[in-house]
C-alpha atoms as an extended CHARMM CRD file, in Angstrom:
* protein
*
       126  EXT
         1         1  MET       CA            -23.1080000000       82.6590000000       14.9210000000  PROA      1               0.0000000000
         2         2  ALA       CA            -25.5960000000       81.6140000000       12.3900000000  PROA      2               0.0000000000
         3         3  ASP       CA            -26.9300000000       84.3930000000       10.3170000000  PROA      3               0.0000000000
         4         4  LEU       CA            -30.5660000000       84.0350000000        8.3360000000  PROA      4               0.0000000000
         5         5  LYS       CA            -29.4970000000       86.8520000000        5.9400000000  PROA      5               0.0000000000
         6         6  THR       CA            -25.9880000000       85.2280000000        5.2010000000  PROA      6               0.0000000000
         7         7  PHE       CA            -27.6650000000       81.8560000000        4.5930000000  PROA      7               0.0000000000
         8         8  MET       CA            -30.1640000000       83.3930000000        2.2580000000  PROA      8               0.0000000000
         9         9  ARG       CA            -27.3740000000       84.9490000000        0.1210000000  PROA      9               0.0000000000
        10        10  ASN       CA            -25.2760000000       81.6430000000        0.1680000000  PROA      10              0.0000000000
        11        11  LYS       CA            -28.0160000000       79.1150000000       -0.3440000000  PROA      11              0.0000000000
        12        12  LYS       CA            -27.9150000000       79.4780000000       -4.2830000000  PROA      12              0.0000000000
        13        13  TYR       CA            -24.1910000000       78.3780000000       -4.0400000000  PROA      13              0.0000000000
        14        14  ALA       CA            -24.8080000000       75.5820000000       -1.7440000000  PROA      14              0.0000000000
        15        15  LYS       CA            -25.8130000000       71.9050000000       -2.1450000000  PROA      15              0.0000000000
        16        16  PRO       CA            -29.3630000000       71.2840000000       -0.8070000000  PROA      16              0.0000000000
        17        17  SER       CA            -29.1030000000       69.5150000000        2.6390000000  PROA      17              0.0000000000
        18        18  ASN       CA            -31.3250000000       69.0760000000        5.9150000000  PROA      18              0.0000000000
        19        19  SER       CA            -28.0940000000       69.6260000000        7.7720000000  PROA      19              0.0000000000
        20        20  TYR       CA            -24.7220000000       71.2190000000        7.4100000000  PROA      20              0.0000000000
        21        21  VAL       CA            -23.2300000000       69.6900000000       10.5780000000  PROA      21              0.0000000000
        22        22  THR       CA            -21.8950000000       66.2610000000       11.5010000000  PROA      22              0.0000000000
        23        23  ARG       CA            -23.6070000000       64.3070000000       13.9700000000  PROA      23              0.0000000000
        24        24  LEU       CA            -21.2880000000       62.2170000000       16.1310000000  PROA      24              0.0000000000
        25        25  ASP       CA            -22.2080000000       59.0970000000       18.2000000000  PROA      25              0.0000000000
        26        26  PRO       CA            -22.5560000000       59.6270000000       21.9730000000  PROA      26              0.0000000000
        27        27  ALA       CA            -18.9550000000       58.6210000000       22.6980000000  PROA      27              0.0000000000
        28        28  ALA       CA            -17.4040000000       60.6480000000       20.0090000000  PROA      28              0.0000000000
        29        29  GLN       CA            -19.5500000000       63.5310000000       20.9280000000  PROA      29              0.0000000000
        30        30  GLN       CA            -18.2930000000       63.3970000000       24.5750000000  PROA      30              0.0000000000
        31        31  GLU       CA            -14.6740000000       63.2730000000       23.4170000000  PROA      31              0.0000000000
        32        32  PHE       CA            -15.5860000000       66.1630000000       21.1840000000  PROA      32              0.0000000000
        33        33  GLY       CA            -17.0800000000       68.2990000000       23.6590000000  PROA      33              0.0000000000
        34        34  LEU       CA            -13.7970000000       67.6920000000       26.0660000000  PROA      34              0.0000000000
        35        35  TRP       CA            -11.6680000000       68.8530000000       23.0700000000  PROA      35              0.0000000000
        36        36  VAL       CA            -13.7770000000       72.0260000000       22.6070000000  PROA      36              0.0000000000
        37        37  GLN       CA            -13.4230000000       72.6660000000       26.2950000000  PROA      37              0.0000000000
        38        38  GLN       CA             -9.9420000000       71.9430000000       26.7170000000  PROA      38              0.0000000000
        39        39  ASN       CA             -8.8210000000       73.9070000000       23.5640000000  PROA      39              0.0000000000
        40        40  LYS       CA            -11.1330000000       76.8550000000       23.7900000000  PROA      40              0.0000000000
        41        41  ILE       CA            -12.4890000000       76.0750000000       20.3370000000  PROA      41              0.0000000000
        42        42  PRO       CA            -15.3640000000       78.2650000000       19.3120000000  PROA      42              0.0000000000
        43        43  TYR       CA            -18.3480000000       75.9910000000       18.7610000000  PROA      43              0.0000000000
        44        44  ASP       CA            -21.7640000000       76.8360000000       18.0410000000  PROA      44              0.0000000000
        45        45  PRO       CA            -23.9700000000       73.5920000000       18.7840000000  PROA      45              0.0000000000
        46        46  SER       CA            -26.9600000000       75.0530000000       16.4570000000  PROA      46              0.0000000000
        47        47  PRO       CA            -28.1990000000       73.1380000000       13.4620000000  PROA      47              0.0000000000
        48        48  ALA       CA            -27.6800000000       76.5360000000       11.6910000000  PROA      48              0.0000000000
        49        49  SER       CA            -24.0090000000       76.8360000000       12.6960000000  PROA      49              0.0000000000
        50        50  ASP       CA            -21.7640000000       78.6070000000       10.3120000000  PROA      50              0.0000000000
        51        51  TYR       CA            -18.9280000000       75.9220000000       10.9260000000  PROA      51              0.0000000000
        52        52  ASP       CA            -18.9620000000       72.2270000000       11.0830000000  PROA      52              0.0000000000
        53        53  MET       CA            -16.6920000000       72.0730000000       14.0320000000  PROA      53              0.0000000000
        54        54  ALA       CA            -17.5630000000       68.2730000000       14.7350000000  PROA      54              0.0000000000
        55        55  GLY       CA            -16.8170000000       67.4510000000       11.0300000000  PROA      55              0.0000000000
        56        56  PHE       CA            -13.4540000000       69.2610000000       11.5330000000  PROA      56              0.0000000000
        57        57  TYR       CA            -12.8660000000       67.1740000000       14.8950000000  PROA      57              0.0000000000
        58        58  GLN       CA            -13.7050000000       63.9530000000       13.0230000000  PROA      58              0.0000000000
        59        59  ALA       CA            -11.4190000000       64.8060000000       10.1740000000  PROA      59              0.0000000000
        60        60  LEU       CA             -8.6950000000       65.7230000000       12.6810000000  PROA      60              0.0000000000
        61        61  LYS       CA             -9.1210000000       62.2880000000       14.4390000000  PROA      61              0.0000000000
        62        62  ALA       CA             -8.7440000000       60.6570000000       11.1840000000  PROA      62              0.0000000000
        63        63  ASN       CA             -5.5160000000       62.4850000000       10.1790000000  PROA      63              0.0000000000
        64        64  ASP       CA             -7.2660000000       64.0090000000        7.3330000000  PROA      64              0.0000000000
        65        65  PRO       CA             -4.6700000000       66.4850000000        5.8520000000  PROA      65              0.0000000000
        66        66  ARG       CA             -7.4390000000       69.1980000000        5.3940000000  PROA      66              0.0000000000
        67        67  ALA       CA             -7.7830000000       69.3980000000        8.9450000000  PROA      67              0.0000000000
        68        68  THR       CA             -5.3220000000       72.0040000000       10.1230000000  PROA      68              0.0000000000
        69        69  THR       CA             -5.4020000000       75.3920000000       11.7130000000  PROA      69              0.0000000000
        70        70  ALA       CA             -3.5010000000       78.5940000000       10.9180000000  PROA      70              0.0000000000
        71        71  ILE       CA             -3.3890000000       82.1580000000       12.0200000000  PROA      71              0.0000000000
        72        72  ASN       CA             -5.4610000000       84.3430000000        9.6570000000  PROA      72              0.0000000000
        73        73  VAL       CA             -2.9590000000       87.2470000000        8.3420000000  PROA      73              0.0000000000
        74        74  ASN       CA             -5.8140000000       89.5710000000        8.0730000000  PROA      74              0.0000000000
        75        75  ASP       CA             -7.1620000000       89.4800000000       11.6930000000  PROA      75              0.0000000000
        76        76  HSD       CA             -4.3910000000       87.6080000000       13.4240000000  PROA      76              0.0000000000
        77        77  ARG       CA             -6.9020000000       85.1600000000       14.9860000000  PROA      77              0.0000000000
        78        78  LEU       CA             -7.1970000000       81.1500000000       14.7680000000  PROA      78              0.0000000000
        79        79  HSD       CA             -8.5400000000       80.1500000000       11.2410000000  PROA      79              0.0000000000
        80        80  PHE       CA            -10.1960000000       76.9200000000       10.4710000000  PROA      80              0.0000000000
        81        81  PRO       CA            -10.4390000000       75.7600000000        6.7580000000  PROA      81              0.0000000000
        82        82  ASP       CA            -13.0270000000       76.7210000000        4.4570000000  PROA      82              0.0000000000
        83        83  TYR       CA            -13.6510000000       73.0870000000        3.8780000000  PROA      83              0.0000000000
        84        84  TRP       CA            -16.1450000000       72.9720000000        6.8320000000  PROA      84              0.0000000000
        85        85  LYS       CA            -17.8730000000       76.1770000000        6.4700000000  PROA      85              0.0000000000
        86        86  THR       CA            -21.6300000000       75.9040000000        6.0470000000  PROA      86              0.0000000000
        87        87  PRO       CA            -23.6470000000       78.2620000000        3.8970000000  PROA      87              0.0000000000
        88        88  TYR       CA            -24.4220000000       80.0940000000        7.2220000000  PROA      88              0.0000000000
        89        89  HSD       CA            -20.9120000000       81.5420000000        7.1460000000  PROA      89              0.0000000000
        90        90  GLN       CA            -20.2490000000       84.9570000000        5.7550000000  PROA      90              0.0000000000
        91        91  SER       CA            -17.2410000000       83.7930000000        3.9300000000  PROA      91              0.0000000000
        92        92  PHE       CA            -18.7770000000       80.5800000000        2.3680000000  PROA      92              0.0000000000
        93        93  SER       CA            -16.6230000000       79.5570000000       -0.6030000000  PROA      93              0.0000000000
        94        94  ASN       CA            -16.0630000000       77.0530000000       -3.1750000000  PROA      94              0.0000000000
        95        95  GLU       CA            -13.7950000000       75.3650000000       -0.9940000000  PROA      95              0.0000000000
        96        96  SER       CA            -16.5780000000       74.0120000000        1.2570000000  PROA      96              0.0000000000
        97        97  ARG       CA            -17.6580000000       70.5360000000        1.1330000000  PROA      97              0.0000000000
        98        98  TRP       CA            -21.3200000000       71.7560000000        0.5490000000  PROA      98              0.0000000000
        99        99  ALA       CA            -20.5370000000       74.2780000000       -2.1370000000  PROA      99              0.0000000000
       100       100  LEU       CA            -21.8310000000       74.1050000000       -5.8210000000  PROA      100             0.0000000000
       101       101  PRO       CA            -19.3050000000       74.9000000000       -8.7080000000  PROA      101             0.0000000000
       102       102  THR       CA            -20.9360000000       78.3430000000       -8.8660000000  PROA      102             0.0000000000
       103       103  ALA       CA            -19.9220000000       79.3730000000       -5.1770000000  PROA      103             0.0000000000
       104       104  PRO       CA            -17.5360000000       82.3480000000       -4.8080000000  PROA      104             0.0000000000
       105       105  ARG       CA            -13.9220000000       81.7610000000       -4.8690000000  PROA      105             0.0000000000
       106       106  TRP       CA            -10.9890000000       83.5050000000       -3.1150000000  PROA      106             0.0000000000
       107       107  ASN       CA             -8.8090000000       85.7620000000       -5.1380000000  PROA      107             0.0000000000
       108       108  GLU       CA             -5.1450000000       86.8340000000       -4.4950000000  PROA      108             0.0000000000
       109       109  SER       CA             -6.5310000000       89.8760000000       -2.5350000000  PROA      109             0.0000000000
       110       110  ASP       CA             -8.3890000000       87.7620000000        0.0810000000  PROA      110             0.0000000000
       111       111  GLN       CA            -11.7930000000       88.4500000000       -1.5540000000  PROA      111             0.0000000000
       112       112  LEU       CA            -14.3860000000       86.2860000000       -2.2110000000  PROA      112             0.0000000000
       113       113  VAL       CA            -15.6620000000       86.9060000000       -5.9010000000  PROA      113             0.0000000000
       114       114  LEU       CA            -18.1730000000       85.6380000000       -8.1670000000  PROA      114             0.0000000000
       115       115  PRO       CA            -17.4360000000       84.3570000000      -11.7180000000  PROA      115             0.0000000000
       116       116  ASN       CA            -18.3190000000       87.7110000000      -13.1000000000  PROA      116             0.0000000000
       117       117  GLY       CA            -15.8530000000       89.2960000000      -10.7470000000  PROA      117             0.0000000000
       118       118  GLN       CA            -18.2210000000       90.7960000000       -8.1830000000  PROA      118             0.0000000000
       119       119  VAL       CA            -16.5960000000       91.0490000000       -4.9790000000  PROA      119             0.0000000000
       120       120  VAL       CA            -19.2730000000       89.4390000000       -2.3060000000  PROA      120             0.0000000000
       121       121  PHE       CA            -16.9080000000       89.3760000000        0.7300000000  PROA      121             0.0000000000
       122       122  ASP       CA            -13.5460000000       91.1720000000        1.7110000000  PROA      122             0.0000000000
       123       123  GLU       CA            -11.3790000000       89.4520000000        4.1230000000  PROA      123             0.0000000000
       124       124  ARG       CA             -8.9050000000       92.2640000000        4.3110000000  PROA      124             0.0000000000
       125       125  ALA       CA            -11.8620000000       94.9410000000        4.8330000000  PROA      125             0.0000000000
       126       126  ARG       CA            -12.8720000000       93.3130000000        8.3350000000  PROA      126             0.0000000000
């Protein structure tokens, strides 16, 4: 779910854009909708979505090696790669396709940290 407060915190670390979500042509959008439904994929169709699921899907169809999922060791839920997180995501990181080099980075303790070491998000504390 998109959160304006989160976006305001993250926008200084994001490349400027009118949209952070991939637009699919009508046929691909229909296939994507079926994939979302059949696989019970969490999907927010809002332009202010915190994750570009259509971009992930497009990459998955193209066999992009970044388009993988895993179980998050901290919350034991399905996790999608940071590459498609938008600046509306609470854990927007330097791994996002829209991140600037100054964006927070993950450390070995599953925390997002700024270059000065300040923790801005702690995955384990959720």
